[in-house]
Each structure stands twice: as C-alpha cells, then as structure tokens.
VEXVEX-434513 format. One line per 10 residues: number of its first residue (from 1); for each residue x, y, z of N, C-alpha, C. Coordinates in steps of 0.02 Angstrom, whole numbers, m for minus. Each point is the difference from the previous one (the first is absolute). Layout:
% residues N
NUM) X,Y,Z,X,Y,Z,X,Y,Z | ...
***
This chain:
% residues 81
1) 3600,m1646,4097,m40,34,49,m51,45,m35 | m61,m3,22,m53,42,m28,1,67,36 | 2,54,m39,5,67,27,m65,39,m14 | m5,57,33,m56,46,m13,0,22,m73 | 60,7,m30,5,18,m70,m30,m54,m45 | 10,m63,18,m29,m55,m39,m76,3,2 | m27,13,59,m73,5,9,m26,60,m41 | 35,55,4,m19,60,m37,2,m12,m76 | 51,m36,m23,5,m17,m72,m60,m41,m22 | m20,m48,41,m57,m43,m18,m64,42,m2
11) m10,44,48,m60,41,0,m1,49,m59 | 58,23,m22,4,48,m55,m2,m34,m68 | 1,m66,m1,3,m37,m64,m69,m8,m31 | 0,m31,m58,m63,m15,m35,m42,m48,41 | m63,m7,m19,m47,m38,41,14,m74,4 | 28,m31,m51,9,m73,0,72,m19,14 | 26,25,57,70,m12,16,6,m40,65 | 59,m28,9,12,m43,58,72,11,25 | 8,m4,66,66,3,30,25,m72,5 | 62,m11,m23,28,m67,1,69,1,32
21) 19,m58,26,68,m11,25,33,m49,m49 | 54,22,m30,35,m43,m48,75,9,9 | 33,m56,9,73,0,8,23,49,55 | m37,3,54,19,41,57,m17,74,m6 | m35,20,m52,m17,70,m8,m76,8,m9 | m25,58,17,m71,16,m8,m8,38,m65 | m52,m18,m37,m15,35,m62,m75,9,m5 | m22,50,m38,m70,13,m14,m9,m9,m75 | m43,m49,m19,m7,m17,m70,m74,m7,m19 | m13,5,m64,m67,m14,m26,m13,m75,10
31) m60,m17,19,m14,m71,15,11,m45,m61 | m5,27,m60,13,m40,m60,73,m21,m5 | 45,36,32,71,m16,m3,18,m61,43 | m45,m21,44,15,m56,44,12,m65,m38 | m27,m4,m60,9,m61,m41,61,3,m45 | 38,54,3,59,6,m42,60,m33,35 | 52,m15,m39,60,m31,28,32,43,54 | m4,66,m8,32,45,48,m30,m5,70 | m64,m18,4,m33,m2,66,m27,m68,18 | 17,m51,m39,m21,m68,17,31,m20,67
41) m41,m25,45,23,m19,66,m1,55,51 | m22,59,m20,m4,56,48,m54,m13,51 | 11,22,61,m50,m4,53,m43,62,m3 | m65,m10,m12,m46,56,m1,m13,22,71 | 17,62,16,m8,27,67,m71,26,9 | m21,46,m44,m67,31,5,m15,36,m65 | m63,0,m20,m21,39,m58,m16,71,22 | m3,45,m47,m18,69,15,m69,3,32 | m48,m36,m29,m68,0,26,m3,m28,71 | 37,m53,13,2,m29,68,30,50,50
51) 52,35,m21,31,50,43,m48,56,17 | m36,25,m50,m48,54,11,m54,m23,49 | m25,m62,m9,m51,m26,46,29,m8,71 | 61,m25,5,32,m11,65,13,66,36 | 23,50,m39,20,64,29,m59,48,9 | m54,m14,m33,m59,44,6,1,59,m47 | 41,m3,m53,2,54,m49,67,5,m35 | 3,45,m49,60,10,m40,46,54,28 | m28,47,36,39,56,26,21,m15,72 | 63,m19,8,26,m18,66,52,50,23
61) 0,12,65,52,43,29,66,m39,1 | 54,35,14,65,m33,4,m1,m55,53 | m32,14,57,m5,m49,54,m39,m62,m23 | m55,11,m37,m39,m56,m25,38,m41,m51 | 39,34,m42,42,m36,m48,51,m45,36 | 30,27,52,49,m38,40,m34,m59,34 | m60,11,27,m36,m54,33,m19,m56,m49 | m23,20,m60,m18,m50,m50,62,m39,m22 | 55,35,m9,63,m34,m19,21,m50,53 | m5,19,63,19,m45,55,m45,m61,1
71) m65,9,m10,m47,m56,0,14,m47,m58 | 15,27,m58,15,m42,m58,67,m36,10 | 48,34,28,66,m31,14,m9,m59,48 | m41,9,51,m13,m53,48,m34,m60,m33 | m49,14,m44,m35,m54,m35,48,m39,m45 | 45,34,m33,50,m33,m43,48,m42,43 | 22,28,56,45,m36,44,m31,m64,27 | m65,3,15,m35,m58,24,m5,m55,m53 | 0,21,m63,m2,m48,m56,70,m27,m16 | 50,29,31,68,m22,m12,32,35,m59
81) m28,57,m21,26,37,m58,57,44,17
***
C-alpha cells in the first residue's frame, strides 16, 4: 500500500529518484538502481519529477500527501500491482 509517508520520502529524495513496487513493498530508489539485481522486475510507480508535476509542487500539505498516495495506489491497483 502506498502511504503519505512514501510520497513524502519521494519528494524529500534526490532529484533522479523513482518510487517502485517490488515484492509487495514500496521503495524509493535512485533510477540507476533499477538495472541492478535487487530491483530487476520492479514496477516503476512514479518518478520524483513526475510527482512534482502531477502534484503542482514539492511542498504538499498532509492532505495533499494523502491524496497523492491514494491516486498512486489506485493507479497501481488498476495495473494489477
């Protein structure tokens, strides 16, 4: 399940990071790590830059974090993740 904390972690991370779903858990990793054995096969949920564009900025209220998490969770569920 994607939480507001996951969204907050992605926003607080370095610029070239991505939220992924791997083995039933959400992680925030550098995009270069996607090619490593540890993250091979991970479902890319959203990049930091995509999230900022979608949310309209980096500074989100708690309510906005919750809303973004719910939207991302719904998108993953629709993909069967």
